[in-house]
Every structure is written in C-alpha cells, then in structure tokens.
N, C-alpha and C positions, 0 to 999 in steps of 0.2 A: 577521474578528476577532469580529464580533458573535456568529456561530454558535459560535465557540470558547468565549466567555464563557457563552453559554447552556448548552452541553454541560457546562462546568465546574460551573455552578450546579446543574444537574439531577443530576450525579453525586453531589455532596456532599449535596444535598437528599435524594436517594434513600437514601444511606447513613445519613442522620439518621433517616429513617423506619424503616429496617431496625433500627437500634440501639434505637429506642424501641418497636418492635412485633414483636420476634421471637415467632413462633408465635401472634400475635394473629389472631383469626379474620378480622377485617375492618379494613383500613387506611382511616383516615378520608379521605373524598373519592374513593375508588377504586370504580369500578363493577365489580361481580361479576355474572356471568351464568351460569346453570346450565341444563343440558339436562333438560327435563321430558318425557321420552318417553312417559309414561303419560297425558298431557293428553287430556281429552275434546275434542269438536269445539267446545265453548264456551270452552275454556281456552287459555292461551298455551303453546306448546311450549318456550318459554324463560322462565325466571323470573329476576328481578333483585333485587339488594340493593346499597344505597349508604348508608353511614353518614356522619354529620357529625362535627364536631370536639368536640361536647359528649360528656359521659360516656355519656348515653343518647340513642338515636335511635328515635323512634316509627316503626313500620313501616306499610305501607299496608293498607287493607282488601282482602280477596281473596274468592274464591268457594269455599265448601265444596260440592264437587260430589258428589252421591249417584247420580243417574241422570236420564235424560231425563224420566221421568214421576214423579220423586220431588220432595219439597220441598227445593230447594237454597237455601242460606243464604249470607249474607255473614259472613265470619269473618276471622281474622288471616291475615297472609301466611304462607308456608311456614316462615318462621323465627320466627313468633310475633308478638305485638303490639308488642314493644319489644326493642331490643338495647342492652345496657349493657356497656361495656368499661372495664377498668382495666389498668394494666401487668401485672397478674398473672392476670386471669380475664375471661371473657365470660359474661354472664348473659342468657338468653333468656326473656322473659316470655311463657309459652304460654297461661296463663289467669290471672285475677285472683288474685294471691298465690301463684302457682305458677311456679317458675323452673327452668330447666336450667342448671347451672353447669359451665363447661369451663375448666380451669386451663391457662394458657399455660406456666407454669414447671414443670409436672409432668415428672419424669424417667422414664426407661424403667422399666416395671413398676410405677410409682406408681399407686395407686388412690385414689379419693375418692368420697364420696356426691354424685352429680350432681343428684339429684332426690329430694325428700322431700315426701310429701303423705299425711296421715293415717298409715296403717301401711305405706304403700308406699315403699320406698327403692330407687332405681336407682343403681348404681355405675358409675363410669367408670374406665378403666385405659388407660395408654399401653402398647399391646401390642408395638409395634415402632417403630423410627426407621430410615429407609433413604433413600438417594438415588433420586430419581425424575425422569423427564422428563414434561412436560405443556405443551401449547400452545407447544412450541419452547423451553421453559425447563427448566433443571435446578436442583434444590434438594433440601435435606434435608427429609423429610416424616415427620410423626408419624401413626401409626395409633392411633385411640382407639376402643375398644369400650365399649358400654353393656350392662349386664346386671343381673339380679336374682341375689342369692346364695341358693341353695337347698341342701337337703341332698344333692342329687344332682350338685352342681356349678353353675357359672354358667349362667343361662338368658339368652342374648344377645338384645338388642333392636336393630332388628327381626329380625336374624338374625346368626349368627356371621360370615358373609362380607360384612357391611355395616357396617364401621367408617367413621367419618368420617376424612378425611385433611387435615392442616393443614400447609401449607408454611411453613418458617421465615421466609422473606422475604415471601411473597406472600399468606399467609392460607389460608382454607378453600378447598380445591380439589376436594373430594368430600364430599357430605353426603347426608342424607335429609331428609324434611320433619319439622320439629320441632313443627309446630302442634298435633298431637294426641298428642304424647308423654305417656305411654309406650304408648298404644294407637294403632296405626298404621293408617291407611286403606291399601288396596292401592296407591293411586297414590303416596303419600308414603313407603311402605316401600321402594320401589325406589331404588337409588342415583341421585343427581343430580350428575353430573360437571360440572366447570367447563368452559365453552365460550368464555368471553370475559373479559378483564381489561383495564382502561383504563390502568393504570400498572404495568408497561410496557404499551403498546398491543399486545395479542396476541389472536388469535382474534376472536370475534364482538364487535361493538360495539353500543351502544344509541343509535340516532340520535335527536336532539331537533329541535325546530322550527327552531332556528338553523342546524343542519347540513343539514336537509332542504331548506329554502327558500333555497338559496344559489346559484341560477343567476346567471351573469354575462352581460353583453352579449357576444355572439360565440359563446356556447355553442350547439352544434347537437344536437338530439335528434330521433330518428326513432321514430314511434309507429305501432303496428298495432292497429286497433280492429276487432272482429268482433261481428256481431249475427246470431243465428239465431232463427227463430221459425216457427210453423206457417203454411202457405200455403193459404188458403181461397178458393174461387171459388163464389159462390152457395151457401154453406154446406157445400160439399164439400171435404174435406181432400185436397189434391193433393201434399203433401210439405212441404218446408221452403223458406223464403227464407234464403239465406246471403249476407250482405253484409259487405264489408270496406272499411275506409278506411285508406289508407297516407298518413302525414303526415310530411314532412321539414321540421322547423321550425328556424328560426334566431332566437335571442333577440336582440332589437334594443334593448331598454331594460328596466331593473329600476326599479320605482317604489314605494318604501315610502311609505305615507301617514302623516300625523301620528299619533303615539302608537304607531307600530309595530304597530297592530292589523290593518292591511290591507296586503297587498303585491300588486303587479301585475307580471306579466311580459308585455311586448309582444313579439310575434313576427311574422315573415313566413314563409310556407311554400308548399310545393307539395303538392297533395293528389290522390290517385287513388282512385277507387272501382271495385270490381268487385261483381257481383251474379249469383246463380244462383237459379233457381226449379225446383222439382220434385225427384223421387226416382226414378231417378237424374237428375242435372241435365239438363233438357230445354231450358232457356233459359239463355243466358249473355250477359252484357253487361259491357264494359269502358268506363267513362266517360272522357272526355278529362281530361288532367292540368290542374288549375286552380291558379292562383296566388292564395293567400289570405293574409289577415293577421287578427290578433285579439289578445285579451288574456286571459291566464289570471289570474284574481283569486282571492285566498284571504283569508278572514276568519280571522286567526290566533287570535282569541279563542275560536272554535269548535273549534280544534284543540289546545287546551292539554293534552289527554290525551297528546299526542306527547312531552311532557316527563316523563311519569310512568314508573314502573318497569313492565316487562312482568310481568303477573300482577295488576296493580292493577285494581280494579273502579271504574267510573265510571257515574253516572246518564246515561241517554240519552233518557228520557222521563219527566218529572216527573208529568205527568197520569196516565200509566198505570203509574207506579212501575217503569219499565224500567231495566235495567242492562246493561252489557257489559264484557268484560274487555279491557284493553290487551294486545295480543299482538305478539310478535316471532318471526319464523321464520328459520331458518338458510339457507333457499334463496331466492335472489333474483338479479335481473339484475346482471351485472357485479360479483358479490360484494358488492352493496349490499343488505343484509338488509332485508326489508320489515317495516314496522310498521303496525298497523291495529287497529280494534276488531273483536272476534270476534262470533259470532252472538249477538244480543240475547236476554235473558231478561226476563220480567215476571211480576208477581204481587203480590197484596196481602199486608200483614202480614209482609213479609220472607220470603215463601215463593215462590221464583222457579223458573220453568220456561221452557224455550226457546220462543220465539215460533214458531208453526206456519209463518208466512210470512216469518220473519226471514232476513236475508241478511248475510253477512260484509261489514264495512265496507271502504271504499276503502283501498288500500295506498299507502304512502309510502316512498321509498327515499332514503337519504342522498345529498345533492348533486343529486338529480334532481327535487325539487319536487313529486312526485305530480301528478295523482291517477290511480292505476292500479288496476284491479280485475278480478275474475273472479267473476261470480255468476249465479244462475239465478232467474228469476221465472216466474210462470204464462205470461207472454207470450214467453218464450224465454231464450236464453243471451246474456250480454254479457261481452266480454273487451276489456281495454284494456291493452296491454303496451308497454314500452320495448324496442326491438330494437337501438338504436344510440345512442351518446352520444360527443360529441367536445368537450372543453374544453381549457383551458390545460395541465392536468396529467393528463388522463385521456382515453383513447379505448378503447372496447370495444364489442363486439357486431358485427353485420353491417349495413352501411348498406343502405337500401332502394334497389333498382335498378328503376326504373319500366319499363325496356326488357324486363326479365325478366317482370315482372308482366303487361304488356300482351299477352304471348304467350298463345295459346289453350291452351297446355300447362299453364297454372296450374290446380292442383287443390286442393281443401280439405285441411286438415291431417288431418281425420278423416272416416270415412264418415258419411253422413247416415242415421241410424237414427231413425225416428219412433216415438213412444210415445203412447198415449192410452187413456182419458182421464187427464189429469194436472191437478189431483188426482183420485184415484179412491177410491171406497168399497170396491173389491175387484177387479173385472175390469180387466185391463191387457193391451193389445195392442201388440206390438212388430213393426214392419215393417222388415226388413233389405233394403237395396238389392239389385237383381238381381246374382247372381254372388258375393255376399259370404257366406262360411261362417265363423262365429265362435262362440266359447264365451261364453255369457251368464251373469252372476252378479249376485245381489241381496245387498247388504250393508245392515246397519243403520248408524247413524252412529257406532258404536263400532268398526266394521270387522269385525263378526261376519258370516260367510257364512250366509245364510238359504236361498237357492235357487240352483240352478245347472242349466244345460242345455248340453251340449257339442255341437259340430258342427251348429249350428242354421243354418237359412237360410229365406228367405221370411218367412212370418207365424208369430209365436209368441204364444200366449195363456197368461197367468198369472192366478191368482186370489190376491189379497193379502188376502182377506176375514178370514182368521184372524189377521192381524198387528195389533199395536196401532197406534193413530193416531200419525202422526209422519213424519219425513223418512227416506228410504232412498236408496241409490245403486245404480244399475244400470251395469254395465260390460260391454264387449265386448272380447275379446282373441283374438289369433291367435298360435299357437306360444308361448303364455305371455306375450306382450307386449300391454299394454293399448292399444287403438286408439280407444276411445270410452267415454265415461261420461256419465251424466245423473242428476240428482236427481229423485225422484218423491215426491209427498206422498200419504200414506194418510189418509183422513178417518175 
C-alpha cells in the first residue's frame, strides 16, 4: 500500500511539473547530462546542468580549452554563467550584460530576437514541432534555429542542421555550447545530445558521494590489480615485470565516523598474486592464496568534487595554482558510470596548461565505493579494476576463480612491448616480443595520427625529435584490433 501511495504521489507531482513547465529548458531539481564528444583529454566527455527552484541559478566555472600548448582559461559552463527561467522564457547569461533568450511559449514559425549586443542581432525561430523518441521516452519536441537576417536569407548559427531541441515535458534534449554565442568554438559548435535525465530516471546518471560510498555489510566485491614496469638487473633492461593481485573481498562492517567526514569499510578477503619477468616471459610464479583483512578508509572532505557537475573545474593544488575538471564517462563496470578528476593543468595568472607528468585521477563507481584507476607513470603502468560485485539487489561481472588463475596457462591480457627511453628527447626504441607482428601507430593526445608502421616485428626505432614536447600514445594492433598501447612523454 505504501508503494501505491508513493506512485500516486509521484504521478500527480509529475503532472504538476509538466503543467508548470511545458517547453521549459530545465525542470528545477532535475539532472540533465549531455554527450560532449569533442572533449579534449583534459575535459569531461559528459557535461551536466541542474537548476534550482529560484528564478536564476548560477552555473559552475569550467575550462575554456584552446590547445595543449596554448593558454587555457577558466570560463563559464557550456550554458553560460547563469540560467534564469520564468514560465514564458529562459535567459542564458553568456557574458556580463549579454543574454540569449529562448521563449517557451513560441508557436510554430514564430521568431524573436534571441540576442542583441551592439549592432549584432541573432534571431530564433521555431522551425518545426514533431513527435520524437529519446532515452526510451516519447514526447513532442520543438526545433529552434538561430540565425542572422541578411540580404541573402538567414545565416544559421552555428549551422542550419544544428537547431536545439526542446521536449514539451522533459526540457532541453539537444543543444550546442552557448558559452561563446554567437561565435562558436569547434568543440561547442557540435550538437550535444542528452544522454541522461534523473526524472524520470533514464540513461546516464551523475553519481554523488552518498551513492558512491554505499557499501553494506555482506557485499562482495572482486578486484584485479595490475602493475607493470621495467625489469633491470645491474643496469641492464631485461624486459618487464608483470604483477597481478586478485582480491575477493567481503564487506564485514561499515563505519561512518563523527561528522560524516570519514567512512571506513572493514573487509575480509582472499588474495592471489602472480608475477612474470622478462620478454617473452622467462620466469613465472604463482604465490599461494592468502587470507587477508583490512580497512578501506575515505576522507570524504577531500572528495567533495564528486557532488559537482561533470564539466566543473576545481582547484587541485593551491601552491602551484593547479586545476582539474570533474569528469564523467559513459563506459564503466556493470553500467556504473565512472566519475573522476581529469588530467590536471597548472599555470600562473589564470593561464593553464596540462602538467607534463599529470595523470588522470582515481575513478569512482556508483554503489562500488572506489577507488579504481588506470594510469601510467615513469615507473610503469597501474590498473585497478572491479571485475565482480554481489549485493542485495545487484550481481554483475565474472567472479574470480583462483583455480583457473593458478594454472600455468594464464597469460597476460596484452603482449609485453618495451619502449625506451621514456621520457625521450627524440630517439625511441620499441622491442616487440618474439613472434609478434603488429601495426604500430603514434597519436597525439587529440587522437591525431602522427606516425605509423605496418607489419613490424623485432626492434623498431623512431625519432620524435621534430614533435613538440608533450604526451603521446603508441598503440599496437593486429587485423585492425588494438592489442597494446602505452603513453610516451616527449621532452
């Protein structure tokens, strides 16, 4: 009966919202998430907006990205500095004293001046209204174009095939970046389709601290941790060390400490380690299964950024004026999308550039309590991934089977290709294991292909001397499928 009354309340509450906010861009308190496919390696691939119940809601500071070697700045979010809504219109504050106005009540073919500054006027027009499907929902959707009126006809912004789309019940479901309106950067000129909505709960969601750190006693989680690094004996590089830890942990107690600033998860577990040395592996060892116990402890005051919108900028180093962007990605274990701080930037006087040795922050999944990561340093590669979870209402992934792992048939996920020196001033040597034939490619951090060599084997020598200083990625593939990749730093 309780569930019946809850459903009854939500039904009428939802209709009340609909009646008050038809065609309104953002429903108060509802989380909107958009796909930002043009994000750089420092930005979030998903951007978020959530407005309050007041007429105006201040938006978060974000990053204005120009290039890896340019002066990047803190600016407004992709929808401007502030969003103000009334029953008839939404106004986006894009710069001091400059607004873009979008009318909710505009009829088909109705047009209005959406932006006026100096002698520049940008018009908006409802070009069509049609029924559409999105995120499993169906609704009536307005298409609104923006344009300058010229003697030769309308000049559409940012392009004629890039209108925004506003759902009657659910709000803005397709947009572009309004921050620099009416002059668009290449990133924000591209469409930003909606990928998540919290009411109703469809698509991607934005996990917060409370939902992330929600383990319960009895939850079971399996973790695979991998470490790789160079193997030296008396100064001679003999290949890589490849070590794995397999942990089957059972949560035995959840201990929130006073003030809710610290939370501890007590666990008991079984752990197995495997290790290889050399290229190809010449030594192999499987350590005995151990019974272990411990505590995962989190200082929640240091993780407050997990409550922010993806796309927001936060300080990460006051002494060095460092910043990083709160990021959310659509790919994650068990459909639990991961949230993290992206690669850090630093610089004086508000001029930010990526740190040469910066690494992406740890990842956190809803209901899985973190801390999981995948990063590279000068000393090697480090991976920590969830592979299985079992709780009261959720089970997913593949449980770790120690009997399978202790078999000598266990092999690494990827071939061991050594590169060096890393970092390098120019010369770079790649050593493929015996018998491996692969296509090698070098990309910059924007995904642009710079060098390639097909059907390689043995030793490969490249000269990166002509490339700018910064981070690059080398990948190896067979039959078009990537089998290995590694980051290299050019000094």
